[in-house]
N, C-alpha and C positions, 0 to 999 in steps of 0.2 A: 454536522460538525460540532468536533469535538473541542473540549477545553479544558490545560492541565493545569494545575494549581502546583507549587510546593511550599512546602513549608517546613521548619527543623520542629528538634524537640517542643510539646507541650501542645500537640492538635488536642484540636476542639469543633468539634464537626457543627454544635450548634443545634443539632437535634437529640432529642432523648431518645427519640424509639430507633432501636435497631433496623436496619436493612437484614434480610434474607443475607446477602453476600456477607455483611460483617458476620453475622452468624457461624456461618459454614467458615472465616477465615479465623473465630476466634482458636481455635483448637492451632494453627499455625502459628499464631502470634503468641501462644501462651510456650510451643517449642520454641519459639526464637529467643524468648524471655528466659528463658532456663539456659541456652546457649552461651546466652549475652552475659550471663552468671559471671560464668570462668574468665571472661574476658578482662582487659583492661577497664576501670572504671571511668571509660570516654563518652561520653554522649552518644547516642545512634541519631542517624538521619532517617526521619519519616518521609517518604515522601506519597502523596494523595492524589490520583489522579482519579477524575470524576469525568466519566464519559457518558455519552450520551448513548440508549439501547438500540439497538435493532428496532427498524420495524417492522420484523415480524412478533417481539418479544411483549410480553402481558405488560396492561397501562397501568398495574402497581408497580414493575419495575422502572419507577421516572429514570432513575438511576443507577450504575453500577461502580461502587466504591473500594477500589482494592487500593490499601494501604500497605506499602514496601520499607522496609526498612536495612538501612545500609550502614555497611561498618565503615566508620571514617577510616580515614591515610595513615592515622599517629597509631592504630590499632596491628597494622600489616608491620612483621618481622621486615627490619632495614635488612640488606644484603652488609655481612659481614666479613670482611678480605683478608687476606692473609690465613686461611685455610693451610693446613700440612702439607696440601700441593701448592699450591702457590710459595710455599717458602721453598718446598724441593725445586719449584720451576726455578723461582730467582736464584737461589745458591746454583742451582748446574749451572744457568745462561753468566753469572758473575763470574763463574772457576772457567768457563771457559771462553769467554771474554776475555778475562784476563788476560792468556796466555798466548790468544789470538793477536788482540792487539797489540803487545809485546813485540810479538813476531813479527805484523807488520811495518812496526815502527821503524823497527830494528835495519831489517829488508830496505824499506824505503830509504832511511838513511846510506846505507850500503849501497844502495843503485845510487843515490844523488851527490857522494861522498866528490869522488872522482869528476863529478860534470859543475858540482861548485865547490870544490879548491880546503873543503874541510880537514883540520889538520886533527881529528879528535877522531881517534880508534873508537870503532862500535862498542869493543871489551871495556873504554874508559868512559860507555857515556853511563855508567851506574851512577857514578859522583858527578854528574854531571847536574846540577838542580835545576836547570831549564828541562832538560830531559826528562827528570823524573816529573814536575809537572805538568807537562806536555802526557806523559805518561796515565796521570791521575786525570786529566781533564779527557783523554776520551775513552778511556773506562768511565767514567762519571755519565758523559753524554749516553750513551743508549741503554746505559741500568734508570737512569732517568726516564727515557722513553718508556722502557719496558713499563716500569712502573704504572706510567698514567698508561699505558692501552689498557692494563689490569684492573687497574681500578674503575676506568671512563667506557671500556667494551664491552669489557667480563662481566662486572659487575652492575654496569650503568651507573656509578654514584658520583656526582661532581668529588673532580679530584682533591679538592681541600676538603671535603666530608669525608673522603676515602683513607685519607693520611690522618683523618682527626684534629685537624686545623682548625682550632676556632682562635682570631687574635684577641687578646685582652683588649681592655681598655686603655687609654692613655696610662692616665696614674697607676694600676698597675703594670704597664711596657715598663715604665719610667722605673717600678722598684724592682721589675727584674733585671734590667739592664743594670742600676746599682746594685745590684746581689751579684754581678758577674763582675765586675771591679772589684767589690770588696773578699772574693771567692778570689780572684786573681792573686789580689796582695796576699791572701792569707797561704795557697801557694808557696809565691813566692816567699813568705817570710821560712813557712816550715822548709825550702830546700835552703834557705842559707843555712838554719840552725842544723841542720842536720847533715851527715858526711856523705859525698856523692862524688864518682866521676864529673868531670867536666867535659872530657873530648868525646861525648856521646854524635853518633852520626847525625844526628838533627843541626847541631849545633856548627860542623861543618859544610853543613847544605850552603848556610851564611858566608859566602865564601868573593862575596864583592855588594857593591853598592846597587846593582844591578838585580840581583841573586834577591839581596836582602828585598827590595820593593816587590818583587816578583811571589817571594814569599808570602811576604805581609799581605800583598792581595787577596794569594789564594787561603789564607789562615782567616781571612775575616770575610770576605764576600764570597768563599764558592764551599771550603769544607764548614761551616759550621752548618749551613742548611743539608746537603748532602749526609755529612756524620748521622745529623737528625733524624734525618730520613731514612737512614738505613736502622740503627739503631734502635731509636726513641719511637720510631715510625711500624717499621717493618717488622723486626724482629721483638718488640716489645710485647705487641698486640700477638703477636706466636706463642711468646711464652704466657703473657695473661691468658691467656684461651687452654696449654698446655698444663699449666701448672701454678697457674694463681697470680696475687697479685707483687706477693713481695718478692718470689723468685724470680718473677718479669724483673722487677728493679736489680736484682741481683745478678740473672745470667748477662742484660744486655750492657750492665758496666762492666761485668768481668770481660766480654767480647769488645768492649770497644778501649778496656788496656790493653790487652790482647794484641789490636791493630796498632798500635800506638807503641809495642815492643822495639821493628825493626828503627825506629826513632830513638828513643832510649837504650838502646841496648846496652846491660851491663849498665845503667843508672838506676838501681834499685828504688833509690830514693822517690828519682821523680817518675819512674814508676807506679809506687803506691802511690805519691801525687795524682796521679793519673784517675786511677783507680777509684778515687775519693771525688776526682771530681766528676768521674761518670756515674758513680752511687746521686750525685745531685742533682744530675742534669736527670737521670730516671726517676728521683724521688719525684721531681719536678712534674716530669711526664705523669706520675703515679697520681699525684696528686690535686691534680688539673684536669685529667683526664684530654687534654690539650698536646699539640707537638710544638705550638709558638713558646711558648716559658720556655723550654729548654731549649731550644735556637735561642731566643732571645739573651738568655745565660750566656750561653755558649760564643753565641757573638760577643758580646760584651768582655767576656773573659779571656778571650783570643786577640782581641783589639787590644785590652788591659798590655798583655805582654809585649804585642808589635810596636804600641805607643812607648812604653817603656824602653823598648830595646832601641828603638828611633830617635831616640832623646837621648838616653845612655851612649852613644858610639857618635853623638855630634853629626847625627842627620845621617846613622850607618858609615859613615866616612872613617870610623875605626872601632870595626867589627873585632871585637875580642870575646865577648860573652855569649851568652844565649838565657834567657831567662826560664821557657819552657814553652812555648807556645802550642794547644792542642792540637 
């Protein structure tokens, strides 16, 4: 009958005499100790197996003792997504799906238009707020699925751990939300003091109360998470691996501002403010090592602009100006 006992660091057999098996295993233990010196200073797990001898063995060998050292899981490197090939696949999929989704939506509209009696021509849909939001929703959905599959299937990581999402404590979360509000107020003040054009494309999208409500919901509920996932989750991680932390902050902020160029085309002061906002979001990601803080900042920032516009236009009934939600 076999008996097995497992104990962790600090094993003491209670018998000062060494068995022949222990003497034979001594060089192996010394070699294992030499190897473990190069590993992180995490304790090793020792397993001691006490087995009855075979019937034909000598009576002096009452038991055979084998000591095994197992390296803890904390010493094993964690898979790290967003290497060069991952970014290439994501970028390629994004570009292809952007063109394909737009083509499918326009084609579907052209087919349904005579059946539904819609009056807007396909060429005029480019300036239609609801169609623009639909295009972004159709674009974001498969991109999110792509990221989830890459993290959970390819790298076998929990999704939130794979995108470096660690939710802060309640006090820190409140501070981040308040910081997002203050950031929005500072940007609004800077935009008011510096000269800039007023009729940029994003302002024109607030064409009706219904459009304003739709844009507000998208800006608060969808855009912060998806934009942070792409810029501070995927791109930031890639640039950090390629060029270091500082360049990751700069590069992700520049690309974030570039995304908003078509919304603020010609409004260079607003674009400059968006660049500053992108730097703040990226610094939050760099300093905390987590995606959640920049998401909270982004949500509060957008929410502040939407709320200010809501109140300043008498519940979206008098739409004349835009504060600049990102």
